[in-house]
Steps between C-alpha positions, in 0.01 A plus 500: 500500500490822289336807641172593336424832333158600381517716188212661300533579129767237438373407152678785310734791511654593831314225683626224274860630544444504876379141486813385321730691735326359806506147355866545410577582871308188623171643602173324459278747303116504509403722207151653508387622154244462227753275305783279604858629443646414156738243647493212740711417806468232780471778762253706300130461586264714286154598650268622230296778648336818381630755755254760392229279665500517885343159556742322254797679660397429857438138432827457312701662782320312779560166326869587454522580871390149581702321234807721448533754791751775435671781696612673173255679275560707185191663363599574147179465297384815328292646217524851365152551337650779293223745415448876496307625791181543297498127427562366850211291627396388843561139382862594428539643837343201677718244309827681546423580863435136575807383304742748662352550842239242577699193385801634701283526813356145448853354434661654809197417722529125393872496572490694828438207728805319376710817511391592857553136615851503365566859609634566150354637173587699200246683286602672181243709306602592147395858438617745235638847425164576348368572852624852447286521183499364145268592220223244433564317818229629740405168666847352475669800667244533768496127597884469489525805723260326739745204508757737635274610776401142583866387511591783741203422720569129507867568583402692807229255594699176451850589610431368851437162342829488317331581166623761263300661212649703218374653181740499202465736202 
């Protein structure tokens, strides 16, 4: 039986490429995104979910934990909300914070019982070089920087359970 990987943002860009690479190396991929990936595969299982909504995210991850438990997670979903500082809204901050941070927390929390039971887990958080600053990326830079802090914290907290956490830029 193929190992299962949960992947957010698998419907386009880097996420779609990751889906294909994982499928090519015989993983079962559960892709969480607003749209399905632009291809089909017997080991690809799209879960349509708005990851900017905490209730939707949590429900999707909890259901996957029951139906397709995983010890490998890649949180790739992202949105830039490119705007000059004067135009950034509280709604922008809420949506991107939930997408980058809240959904990552919900996803890892849903997978933790399986990871701890197997004493094995891999968490990869896709961050960006923009964490050091990039014009018109206030909420993007801030929340992606937060992912780095979360990843470091989780690495320390979960190591004793055989679980690693890394942020990739």
